[in-house]
C-alpha positions in Angstrom: 54.7 -72.1 -191.1 53.2 -71.2 -194.5 52.9 -67.5 -195.1 49.0 -67.6 -195.4 48.7 -69.0 -191.8 51.1 -66.4 -190.5 49.0 -63.6 -192.0 45.8 -65.2 -190.9 47.2 -65.3 -187.3 48.5 -61.7 -187.5 44.7 -60.7 -188.8 43.2 -62.4 -185.8 45.6 -60.6 -183.4 44.6 -57.3 -185.1 40.9 -57.9 -184.7 41.3 -58.8 -181.1 43.6 -55.9 -180.3 40.8 -53.5 -181.5 38.8 -54.6 -178.4 41.8 -54.5 -175.9 42.8 -51.1 -175.1 46.3 -52.1 -174.2 46.9 -53.8 -177.5 45.6 -50.8 -179.5 49.0 -49.1 -179.3 50.5 -52.0 -181.4 47.9 -52.2 -184.2 49.8 -49.7 -186.5 52.8 -52.0 -186.1 51.0 -55.1 -187.0 49.3 -53.3 -189.8 52.8 -52.5 -191.2 54.1 -55.8 -190.8 51.0 -57.5 -192.4 51.1 -55.1 -195.2 54.7 -55.8 -196.0 54.3 -59.6 -195.9 51.4 -59.4 -198.2 53.0 -57.0 -200.5 56.1 -59.3 -200.8 53.8 -62.4 -201.4 51.8 -60.6 -204.1 54.9 -59.4 -205.7 56.3 -62.9 -205.7 53.2 -64.4 -207.2 53.0 -61.7 -209.8 56.7 -62.0 -210.9 57.8 -65.3 -210.1 56.4 -66.8 -213.5 58.0 -64.0 -215.5 61.1 -64.1 -213.8 61.5 -67.8 -214.3 60.3 -67.8 -217.8 62.4 -69.1 -220.9 61.3 -65.8 -222.8 64.2 -63.4 -222.2 62.1 -60.3 -223.1 59.5 -61.1 -220.5 62.4 -61.7 -217.9 64.0 -58.3 -218.8 60.5 -56.4 -218.5 59.7 -58.0 -215.1 63.2 -57.1 -213.7 62.8 -53.6 -214.8 59.2 -53.5 -213.3 60.4 -55.0 -210.1 63.2 -52.4 -209.7 60.6 -49.9 -208.7 60.2 -51.7 -205.4 62.4 -51.3 -202.2 65.7 -53.2 -202.6 65.1 -55.7 -200.0 61.7 -56.6 -201.4 63.3 -57.3 -204.9 66.1 -59.5 -203.1 63.4 -61.5 -201.5 61.3 -62.1 -204.7 64.5 -62.7 -206.7 65.8 -65.0 -204.2 62.5 -67.1 -204.1 62.2 -66.9 -208.0 66.0 -68.4 -207.9 65.0 -71.5 -205.7 62.4 -72.4 -208.3 64.4 -71.6 -211.6 65.9 -73.8 -214.2 69.3 -73.3 -216.0 70.2 -70.9 -217.6 67.6 -68.4 -215.8 69.1 -69.2 -212.6 72.4 -67.6 -213.5 70.6 -64.5 -214.5 68.6 -64.3 -211.0 71.8 -65.0 -209.1 73.8 -62.3 -210.9 70.8 -59.9 -210.3 71.0 -60.7 -206.4 74.9 -60.2 -206.6 74.5 -56.9 -208.4 72.0 -55.8 -205.6 74.9 -56.3 -203.2 72.6 -56.0 -199.9 72.5 -58.3 -196.9 69.0 -59.5 -198.1 70.3 -60.5 -201.3 73.5 -62.1 -199.8 71.4 -64.2 -197.6 69.2 -65.2 -200.6 72.3 -66.4 -202.3 73.4 -68.2 -199.1 70.0 -69.9 -199.0 70.4 -71.0 -202.7 73.8 -72.9 -201.8 71.4 -75.5 -200.1 69.1 -75.8 -203.1 68.2 -79.3 -204.4 69.1 -78.5 -208.1 72.8 -78.5 -208.9 72.5 -75.5 -211.3 71.0 -73.3 -208.6 73.9 -74.1 -206.2 76.4 -73.5 -208.9 75.0 -70.1 -209.9 74.8 -69.1 -206.3 78.5 -70.1 -205.7 79.5 -68.1 -209.0 77.4 -65.0 -207.9 78.8 -65.2 -204.2 82.2 -65.2 -205.3 81.9 -62.0 -207.6 80.9 -60.3 -204.4 84.5 -60.6 -203.3 83.8 -61.1 -199.5 86.4 -63.3 -197.9 83.9 -64.3 -195.1 82.0 -66.2 -197.9 84.9 -68.8 -198.3 83.5 -70.9 -195.4 79.9 -71.4 -196.7 81.2 -71.9 -200.2 83.8 -74.4 -199.0 81.0 -76.6 -197.6 80.0 -77.6 -201.0 83.6 -78.9 -201.9 82.3 -82.2 -201.7 79.1 -81.6 -203.7 77.7 -84.6 -205.8 77.8 -82.4 -208.9 81.2 -82.0 -210.6 80.1 -78.7 -212.0 79.5 -77.3 -208.4 82.7 -78.8 -207.2 84.6 -77.0 -210.0 82.8 -73.8 -209.5 83.6 -74.0 -205.8 87.3 -74.4 -206.4 87.3 -71.4 -208.8 85.2 -69.4 -206.2 87.7 -70.2 -203.4 90.6 -69.3 -205.6 89.0 -66.0 -206.4 88.1 -65.2 -202.9 91.6 -66.1 -201.7 93.1 -63.6 -204.0 90.7 -61.0 -202.5 91.4 -61.7 -199.0 
């Protein structure tokens, strides 16, 4: 379900809750949820073009500005930008996610392993291998038969690196 429709449904629930005394207790929780979802969506729209731009200075400024936000929000925005990026920008975004080192950033990199573009999958494999977590061997190994030679090569290197770490 697209984000907009989820927000519209939640807004309707909020409005109906104002009339229902039982649901009034949940209004603050819904407001917080809607605000966080809207904020992440707004940040994504604001930074996505700048983060995927081929202008290095613009990307660097966007990354600096984005660092003022909560870490999980940054990870979500970087993860979404990564899925729409081109080479070599995807490598920078994947490295940024790996540098965050949070569960949300790890999830974003795991999601990028299923990207359509081979350069995104390759960047995600490299970034995940730098985390040094042996539990990542299995999701990375699933790409051992990837159609892209570059991805297969990066998978072999990553599995070797993770094998030494484990």
